[in-house]
Rosetta silent file (secondary structure, phi, psi, omega in degrees, C-alpha in Angstrom):
SEQUENCE: QRRRDKGGEHAAHLGIASGTRAQVHAIAFTHVAENGAAMKHPYPAKNGSAQAGLVQGAFGASFALGMLFWAPRGRSMSSARLYLIGLGGSGLLMLLQPQAQDFTQLFLLRLVVGFFDSAVWVGSMKSVMQWFAPRRQGLVLGIILAAYSLASTLDFALGLPYAMAHGWRACFLVLGGLTLSGCLITQLVGRGGPYQDR
SCORE:     score description
SCORE:     0.000 S_00000001
   1 L     0.000  -36.300  179.614    0.000    0.000    0.000 S_00000001
   2 H   -61.751  -42.147  178.856    2.859    2.344    0.754 S_00000001
   3 H   -64.854  -39.349 -178.697    4.242    1.930   -2.753 S_00000001
   4 H   -65.368  -40.600  179.287    0.855    2.529   -4.303 S_00000001
   5 H   -63.170  -44.217  178.935    0.349    5.775   -2.378 S_00000001
   6 H   -64.936  -39.723  179.110    3.728    7.118   -3.449 S_00000001
   7 H   -63.846  -40.040  178.629    3.086    6.079   -7.015 S_00000001
   8 H   -64.771  -38.934  178.117   -0.247    7.839   -7.063 S_00000001
   9 H   -63.967  -45.596 -178.928    1.295   11.035   -5.744 S_00000001
  10 H   -67.750  -35.232  178.049    4.046   10.984   -8.333 S_00000001
  11 H   -61.425  -36.680  178.716    1.562   10.164  -11.104 S_00000001
  12 H   -64.577  -45.073  177.813   -0.370   13.318  -10.249 S_00000001
  13 H   -63.316  -43.293 -179.334    2.762   15.459  -10.544 S_00000001
  14 H   -63.330  -40.448  179.195    3.765   13.726  -13.752 S_00000001
  15 H   -64.067  -40.121  178.599    0.305   14.213  -15.219 S_00000001
  16 H   -63.191  -48.405 -178.979    0.321   17.936  -14.444 S_00000001
  17 H   -63.301  -43.925 -178.518    3.740   18.457  -16.021 S_00000001
  18 H   -67.516  -42.176 -179.714    2.920   16.328  -19.062 S_00000001
  19 H   -64.010  -41.827  177.896   -0.495   17.892  -19.573 S_00000001
  20 H   -61.733  -44.110 -178.558    0.913   21.426  -19.374 S_00000001
  21 H   -61.621  -46.418  179.944    3.626   20.561  -21.845 S_00000001
  22 H   -64.736  -38.083 -177.306    1.194   19.052  -24.354 S_00000001
  23 H   -64.078  -47.294 -176.777   -1.216   21.941  -23.943 S_00000001
  24 H   -73.245  -28.321  173.520    1.280   24.702  -24.682 S_00000001
  25 H   -59.829  -42.911 -175.932    2.743   22.777  -27.633 S_00000001
  26 H   -62.999  -35.231  179.678   -0.695   22.741  -29.221 S_00000001
  27 H   -57.567  -50.651 -176.762   -1.028   26.541  -28.980 S_00000001
  28 H   -70.050  -46.803 -176.013    2.068   27.154  -31.066 S_00000001
  29 H   -64.287  -39.562 -178.940    1.667   24.297  -33.533 S_00000001
  30 H   -61.032  -47.214 -178.315   -1.969   25.081  -34.254 S_00000001
  31 H   -65.987  -46.025 -177.293   -1.256   28.694  -35.154 S_00000001
  32 H   -63.353  -44.075 -176.711    1.852   27.997  -37.223 S_00000001
  33 H   -69.685  -41.192 -174.045    0.259   25.156  -39.180 S_00000001
  34 H   -84.442  -26.952 -172.680   -3.092   26.809  -39.826 S_00000001
  35 H  -120.360   10.900 -178.689   -1.990   30.399  -40.396 S_00000001
  36 H   -57.458  -37.436 -176.924    1.513   30.072  -41.846 S_00000001
  37 H   -67.290  -21.971 -176.797    0.368   31.157  -45.301 S_00000001
  38 H   -92.806   -4.530 -176.173   -0.970   34.439  -43.936 S_00000001
  39 L   -84.444  143.809  169.774    2.230   35.440  -42.099 S_00000001
  40 L   -77.758  -40.959  179.242    4.723   37.919  -43.445 S_00000001
  41 L  -132.669  137.633    3.664    7.435   36.428  -41.245 S_00000001
  42 L   -92.373    7.139 -173.876    8.871   33.886  -41.256 S_00000001
  43 L  -107.212  125.298  170.892    6.828   32.531  -44.203 S_00000001
  44 L   -63.627  145.391 -175.273    6.458   34.189  -47.590 S_00000001
  45 H   -62.497  -29.917 -174.110    2.810   34.211  -48.619 S_00000001
  46 H   -70.321  -26.054  179.231    3.428   32.276  -51.825 S_00000001
  47 H  -139.075   33.529 -177.644    4.586   29.098  -50.092 S_00000001
  48 H   -60.999  -40.537 -178.078    3.676   29.635  -46.445 S_00000001
  49 H   -63.114  -42.396 -179.948    1.720   26.381  -46.093 S_00000001
  50 H   -65.254  -41.403 -179.616    4.630   24.275  -47.356 S_00000001
  51 H   -70.564  -34.578  174.972    7.113   25.999  -45.059 S_00000001
  52 H   -61.286  -39.950  177.354    4.808   25.655  -42.077 S_00000001
  53 H   -65.207  -37.674  178.999    4.732   21.925  -42.777 S_00000001
  54 H   -66.256  -39.082  178.872    8.521   21.795  -42.991 S_00000001
  55 H   -62.956  -44.933  179.851    8.886   23.537  -39.630 S_00000001
  56 H   -68.731  -37.224  178.171    6.560   21.059  -37.967 S_00000001
  57 H   -66.304  -34.264  177.716    8.239   18.173  -39.781 S_00000001
  58 H   -61.425  -42.447  177.831   11.671   19.324  -38.578 S_00000001
  59 H   -61.885  -47.056 -178.155   10.492   19.046  -34.997 S_00000001
  60 H   -62.935  -41.040 -178.930    9.070   15.562  -35.558 S_00000001
  61 H   -66.862  -45.426 -179.150   12.182   14.266  -37.314 S_00000001
  62 H   -70.572  -29.130  175.530   14.610   15.571  -34.703 S_00000001
  63 H   -63.130  -44.426 -179.949   12.324   14.283  -31.930 S_00000001
  64 H   -64.069  -44.138  177.987   12.540   10.771  -33.388 S_00000001
  65 H   -65.946  -36.585  177.926   16.326   10.961  -33.731 S_00000001
  66 H   -63.648  -35.610  176.786   16.584   12.378  -30.230 S_00000001
  67 H   -59.706  -40.812  178.456   14.724    9.364  -28.849 S_00000001
  68 H   -66.118  -29.979 -179.743   17.425    7.131  -30.314 S_00000001
  69 H   -79.088  -46.627 -172.780   20.053    9.327  -28.672 S_00000001
  70 H   -81.109  -30.040 -175.677   18.507    9.756  -25.214 S_00000001
  71 H   -56.971  -52.212  179.044   17.007    6.302  -24.681 S_00000001
  72 H   -68.123  -33.923 -179.508   20.305    4.411  -24.158 S_00000001
  73 H   -74.714  -23.674  179.916   21.868    7.299  -22.245 S_00000001
  74 H   -66.800  -18.223  178.895   18.815    7.588  -20.028 S_00000001
  75 H   -62.678  -31.085 -178.334   19.687    4.307  -18.337 S_00000001
  76 H  -101.938    9.098 -179.162   22.472    6.019  -16.416 S_00000001
  77 L  -119.880  150.056  175.965   20.540    9.248  -15.784 S_00000001
  78 L   -77.113  159.668  177.419   17.783   10.070  -13.324 S_00000001
  79 H   -63.972  -34.933  178.935   14.351   11.074  -14.583 S_00000001
  80 H   -63.324  -38.703  179.056   14.832   14.490  -12.958 S_00000001
  81 H   -68.756  -38.364  177.171   18.012   15.046  -14.966 S_00000001
  82 H   -64.024  -40.317  175.918   16.285   14.015  -18.184 S_00000001
  83 H   -62.972  -41.637 -179.306   13.473   16.464  -17.412 S_00000001
  84 H   -61.726  -45.643  179.004   16.025   19.193  -16.716 S_00000001
  85 H   -65.011  -48.664 -174.983   17.776   18.606  -20.043 S_00000001
  86 H   -69.899  -56.491 -177.355   14.576   18.208  -22.037 S_00000001
  87 H   -72.819  -38.350  179.235   12.283   20.843  -20.570 S_00000001
  88 H   -66.709  -48.552 -179.315   15.074   23.259  -19.704 S_00000001
  89 H   -64.576  -48.271 -178.951   16.790   23.045  -23.081 S_00000001
  90 H   -68.633  -35.262  179.178   13.648   23.159  -25.180 S_00000001
  91 H   -63.424  -44.075  178.661   12.099   25.896  -23.026 S_00000001
  92 H   -64.055  -41.415  179.285   15.080   28.204  -23.455 S_00000001
  93 H   -67.096  -33.921  177.567   15.175   27.576  -27.190 S_00000001
  94 H   -64.524  -32.862  177.500   11.452   28.259  -27.454 S_00000001
  95 H   -68.684  -21.964  176.949   12.028   31.676  -25.932 S_00000001
  96 H   -82.460  -20.967 -175.119   14.445   32.342  -28.786 S_00000001
  97 H   -58.890  -38.675  178.476   11.935   31.371  -31.473 S_00000001
  98 H   -63.153  -15.365  179.247   10.094   34.729  -31.479 S_00000001
  99 H   -85.299   -5.474 -179.259   13.393   36.329  -32.452 S_00000001
 100 L   -60.894  131.461 -177.390   13.549   34.342  -35.702 S_00000001
 101 L  -102.548  -11.726  178.361   13.726   36.714  -38.651 S_00000001
 102 L  -153.606  176.322 -176.727   13.260   34.222  -41.465 S_00000001
 103 H   -62.302  -40.721 -176.854   12.201   30.682  -42.246 S_00000001
 104 H   -61.861  -42.645  179.513   15.708   29.220  -41.995 S_00000001
 105 H   -63.681  -45.067  179.885   16.233   30.482  -38.463 S_00000001
 106 H   -66.625  -38.764  177.673   12.893   29.149  -37.261 S_00000001
 107 H   -58.752  -47.026 -178.798   13.486   25.826  -39.024 S_00000001
 108 H   -66.321  -38.434  178.231   16.834   25.353  -37.276 S_00000001
 109 H   -64.397  -43.971  179.168   15.411   26.305  -33.895 S_00000001
 110 H   -65.047  -32.301  178.805   12.557   23.808  -34.230 S_00000001
 111 H   -63.141  -44.190 -178.741   15.078   21.177  -35.272 S_00000001
 112 H   -74.387  -36.568  178.539   17.075   21.613  -32.066 S_00000001
 113 H   -59.113  -43.475  179.888   13.963   21.933  -29.880 S_00000001
 114 H   -60.523  -37.974  179.375   12.742   18.531  -31.045 S_00000001
 115 H   -62.883  -45.959  179.538   16.046   16.926  -30.088 S_00000001
 116 H   -70.341  -37.802 -176.013   15.882   18.266  -26.528 S_00000001
 117 H   -63.146  -29.914 -179.426   12.165   17.627  -26.194 S_00000001
 118 H   -64.339  -25.201  177.882   12.609   13.910  -26.794 S_00000001
 119 H   -65.097  -27.257  179.325   14.542   13.662  -23.509 S_00000001
 120 H   -65.102  -43.689 -179.215   11.303   14.576  -21.701 S_00000001
 121 H   -65.063  -39.943  177.593    9.496   11.514  -23.016 S_00000001
 122 H   -63.352  -40.801  177.211   12.393    9.245  -21.994 S_00000001
 123 H   -63.826  -39.025  178.251   12.300   10.820  -18.536 S_00000001
 124 H   -63.842  -42.858  179.555    8.544   10.252  -18.286 S_00000001
 125 H   -65.463  -37.048  178.609    8.897    6.586  -19.202 S_00000001
 126 H   -66.549  -39.002  177.164   11.662    6.168  -16.637 S_00000001
 127 H   -61.128  -43.353  179.588    9.451    7.746  -13.953 S_00000001
 128 H   -61.942  -44.736 -178.493    6.637    5.336  -14.743 S_00000001
 129 H   -67.639  -28.382 -179.366    8.945    2.323  -14.549 S_00000001
 130 H   -82.483  -26.408 -172.847   10.417    3.528  -11.248 S_00000001
 131 H  -104.864  -13.060 -175.687    7.134    4.335   -9.544 S_00000001
 132 L  -128.543  142.047  176.685    4.741    1.640  -10.716 S_00000001
 133 L   -63.232  151.785 -177.931    4.787   -2.140  -10.615 S_00000001
 134 H   -51.736  -35.465 -177.507    5.003   -3.790  -14.071 S_00000001
 135 H   -69.128  -16.570 -178.422    1.351   -4.863  -13.921 S_00000001
 136 H  -107.203   -8.099 -174.005    0.244   -1.215  -13.626 S_00000001
 137 H   -65.105  -38.846  178.794    2.634    0.445  -16.061 S_00000001
 138 H   -60.948  -42.437  179.314    0.450   -0.119  -19.128 S_00000001
 139 H   -63.859  -44.122 -178.714   -2.519    1.573  -17.460 S_00000001
 140 H   -64.255  -43.492  178.132   -0.454    4.551  -16.353 S_00000001
 141 H   -61.722  -39.155  177.470    1.051    5.023  -19.818 S_00000001
 142 H   -62.069  -40.300  178.362   -2.437    4.876  -21.301 S_00000001
 143 H   -64.750  -42.497  179.419   -3.616    7.615  -18.931 S_00000001
 144 H   -62.511  -44.990  179.955   -0.647    9.816  -19.825 S_00000001
 145 H   -65.386  -37.429  177.450   -1.253    9.402  -23.562 S_00000001
 146 H   -64.617  -38.720  177.946   -4.959   10.117  -23.102 S_00000001
 147 H   -63.864  -39.852  176.530   -4.090   13.319  -21.211 S_00000001
 148 H   -58.823  -48.071 -177.346   -1.838   14.393  -24.089 S_00000001
 149 H   -64.186  -41.970 -179.615   -4.628   13.854  -26.605 S_00000001
 150 H   -64.483  -44.841  179.949   -7.219   15.658  -24.495 S_00000001
 151 H   -61.801  -41.968 -179.834   -4.971   18.671  -23.894 S_00000001
 152 H   -64.896  -41.393  179.588   -4.155   18.940  -27.594 S_00000001
 153 H   -63.729  -43.089  179.237   -7.822   18.712  -28.573 S_00000001
 154 H   -62.396  -34.758 -176.255   -8.842   21.419  -26.107 S_00000001
 155 H   -75.559  -17.306  172.270   -6.181   23.736  -27.416 S_00000001
 156 H   -64.515  -29.680  178.368   -7.513   23.650  -30.937 S_00000001
 157 H   -87.063  -33.526 -175.486  -10.479   25.514  -29.462 S_00000001
 158 H   -97.391  -38.745 -174.036   -8.535   27.683  -26.990 S_00000001
 159 H   -75.725  -38.522 -176.943   -5.104   28.140  -28.504 S_00000001
 160 H   -64.003  -44.793  176.287   -6.006   29.126  -32.045 S_00000001
 161 H   -60.506  -37.431  178.126   -8.117   32.173  -31.067 S_00000001
 162 H   -64.252  -43.544 -179.043   -5.310   33.323  -28.772 S_00000001
 163 H   -64.350  -41.520 -179.458   -2.752   32.906  -31.524 S_00000001
 164 H   -66.827  -31.224 -178.362   -4.863   34.776  -34.047 S_00000001
 165 H   -81.214  -34.638 -171.437   -5.384   37.634  -31.604 S_00000001
 166 H  -112.673  -11.538  177.782   -1.810   37.980  -30.312 S_00000001
 167 L    95.413  158.880 -175.593    0.404   36.574  -33.082 S_00000001
 168 H   -69.881  -30.125  179.475    2.715   33.588  -33.420 S_00000001
 169 H   -66.106  -40.507  177.575    5.609   35.240  -31.594 S_00000001
 170 H   -63.365  -36.830  179.270    3.484   35.717  -28.476 S_00000001
 171 H   -63.191  -42.442  179.845    2.467   32.065  -28.654 S_00000001
 172 H   -68.490  -31.430  175.651    6.070   30.900  -28.656 S_00000001
 173 H   -65.520  -43.804  176.602    6.836   33.129  -25.670 S_00000001
 174 H   -62.464  -43.567  179.601    3.967   31.555  -23.732 S_00000001
 175 H   -58.379  -47.059 -179.949    5.125   28.130  -24.869 S_00000001
 176 H   -65.694  -42.333  179.647    8.674   28.722  -23.647 S_00000001
 177 H   -62.798  -43.835 -179.567    7.582   30.189  -20.324 S_00000001
 178 H   -70.806  -33.172  176.886    5.221   27.335  -19.510 S_00000001
 179 H   -64.919  -42.610  177.020    7.784   24.748  -20.571 S_00000001
 180 H   -66.540  -33.185  175.420   10.337   26.241  -18.174 S_00000001
 181 H   -64.441  -40.932  175.819    7.672   26.266  -15.460 S_00000001
 182 H   -62.539  -35.811  177.227    7.137   22.556  -16.089 S_00000001
 183 H   -61.381  -44.764  179.784   10.900   22.080  -15.778 S_00000001
 184 H   -62.629  -41.905 -179.943   10.859   23.738  -12.359 S_00000001
 185 H   -60.998  -46.015 -177.859    7.958   21.572  -11.190 S_00000001
 186 H   -65.310  -31.499  178.315    9.694   18.352  -12.180 S_00000001
 187 H   -72.671  -29.189 -179.778   12.880   19.406  -10.351 S_00000001
 188 H   -78.193  -36.213 -173.695   10.890   20.120   -7.193 S_00000001
 189 H  -107.037  -15.640 -175.886    8.846   16.912   -7.143 S_00000001
 190 L   -72.192  136.361  177.614   10.971   14.438   -9.118 S_00000001
 191 L  -162.354  162.201  179.912   12.712   11.703   -7.171 S_00000001
 192 L   -67.885  142.140 -178.375   13.628    8.048   -7.491 S_00000001
 193 L   -96.695  179.003 -177.313   10.807    5.585   -6.939 S_00000001
 194 L   -67.387  -17.763  179.485   10.594    2.228   -5.133 S_00000001
 195 L  -103.157   19.258 -179.107   11.312    0.334   -8.355 S_00000001
 196 L   -62.835  142.855  178.894   14.424    2.341   -9.125 S_00000001
 197 L   -60.335  138.535  177.319   17.328    0.353  -10.584 S_00000001
 198 L   -92.502    0.000    0.000   19.864   -0.717   -7.996 S_00000001
């Protein structure tokens, strides 16, 4: 029972951090993808939709490659350290994104952000394995993925109006600030669980 109580407490913290992260990602991605063609910067009007797709694709590609990089290295790192690298690194880079003056700069920034962001997912998986017995890990992962989907869906209704009213640069500033806030939360509450590797 003691292990279950600790696991439930940590799951709540993990869910808050993960949900916040997914929510603020949706704000930025929704605006860039849907309104890229209408922006003067960083997308020229004649091919804004294609460039918006490339920016989002750069993040996805580097995220996948980052998973291959961080997964083996994560075995010797704590989940808190992975969160610090992932949320801290990507949050700082997100704050730089509003300073992008052209498509190339934004493309490169999104490329690096995806690499750091993948460390967050590895850290989340390590937290689940450390805090929950194997028989419960599938359920917990399912809850986390459902929270991601719900947060993203809600932000299509909430994030897009905000982005249209305040601009894409403001969205990236909010995104970076909330990501760094999530980093702080994970450093305050993150700790090794009862199933931590010996």
